[in-house]
C-alpha positions, 0 to 999 in steps of 0.5 A, a space after each residue: 551479383 556485383 553492385 552495378 549502381 547505388 547512391 554513391 555513384 560513380 564511386 560505386 564499390 566493386 563488390 559482388 553480393 551474389 552470396 547474400 540471403 536476400 540475393 539468393 532468394 530471389 535469384 531462386 524465387 520468380 516471386 516479385 514480391 518485396 522481401 525484408 531481410 535480415 539485418 546485414 553489415 554493409 560491404 562497402 560502408 560497414 554500417 549495419 542495415 536493413 534490405 528491402 529487396 524485390 527481383 529484377 526480370 529481363 524481358 523474357 522473365 528470366 533472373 536479371 539482379 535484385 534491387 536492394 534498399 538499404 535501411 539502416 536501424 539508426 533510422 528506426 532509433 532516432 524515429 522510436 527515441 522521438 515517440 517514446 516517453 520514460 524508460 523502456 524499449 521499443 523494438 522491430 522484429 521480423 516475423 521470424 524473431 529476428 531483431 531489426 531495430 531497437 531503441 535504446 540501441 543494444 549493439 549486440 542484440 540486432 540481427 540475433 533471433 529471439 524466435 524462442 522467447 514465449 512471444 514469437 512461441 505462444 502469444 503472436 500464434 494465438 493473436 496479432 496484438 496484446 498485452 502481458 508480463 515477461 521477462 526481458 530475454 536481454 537482461 531478465 528484468 521483468 517488463 509490461 509488454 505491448 506487441 503488433 503484428 504489422 504485417 507478415 513480415 514485422 511485428 513491433 514490440 514496446 515494453 516498460 520496466 515494472 517498476 516504473 509501471 507500478 511506481 505511481 501505484 506503489 506512490 498512490 498505495 503509499 499514501 493511502 496507506 500512509 493516510 490510513 496509519 494517520 486516520 488510524 492514530 486519531 482515531 485510536 487516540 480518540 478512542 483512548 481518550 473516550 475511555 479515559 473520560 468514561 472511566 472518569 465518569 465512572 469513577 464520579 458517578 461512583 463518588 457521587 452514589 456513595 456521597 449520595 448513601 453517606 448522605 442518606 445514611 448521615 441523615 438517618 443517623 441524625 434522626 436516630 440520634 435525635 431520637 435516641 437523645 430523647 429517650 436518654 434525656 427522659 432516663 436521665 431526669 428520672 435518675 435525677 427525680 429517683 436518687 433523693 427519694 432513694 437515698 440511704 437504699 445501698 442497693 436502690 443507689 447502685 442501680 441508679 448509678 450503674 443507670 446513670 453510667 449507661 446513660 452517660 455511655 449512650 450520650 457518647 454514642 449519641 455524639 458519635 452519631 452526630 459526628 457521622 450525621 456531619 452535624 458537628 465537627 470532627 476532633 480526631 483523638 488517640 
């Protein structure tokens, strides 16, 4: 299990790795297929790394050791930061839910298992790729997540915060609502102006109808006054002619006096009709 050679040669540290999970896996498993292991803390340089390992056999087929490629999660984090635009995260998982790398980096999450999340429990067993809404297991923030299984051992996950995803839609919705409110306000003002115009038009029409009726009534009154005046003039002339003929007849003179008074009252009525007809200037008096 001791390191025989590494990139630090000839200062290769004298460290045994016989207890590492990848070492015991290859020691007990005759397969020479490459294996991607969980993140581990290096005993030689003290940094986190992801192990890509393969079994080495001797000429007789027996276990002879392990070749290890140690890849720091920082490699993936730098790459993810270069390809990612906006808020959110890109994560790389093992197939069993172990987090290998993430950008932005969360140190205490590297190597942690997320096998109990909905992604690994319900989504990946049914489809190797998909998009879904959910809550982040790290901070509980609502996310839009897109995932893809790269092979049997790796899963890629890209997430965006719900607020960032919905912000353009919300801005568009607010603009649309604002425009609709302005349009409704303009339409409401136009409707109000139209209603007021129709009210004024109705009042003007009513006044015009009343004026026309009054004008017709005035013409009718003027005709009545003219005809009634002719009759009154005949009666008045008759009284004037009869008065000398009935002189000394007290009873007859009394009848002529009453008739004359009635004629004068009729003249006043004719004057009122002519005033109503508008043929004379009004002179109001108590």
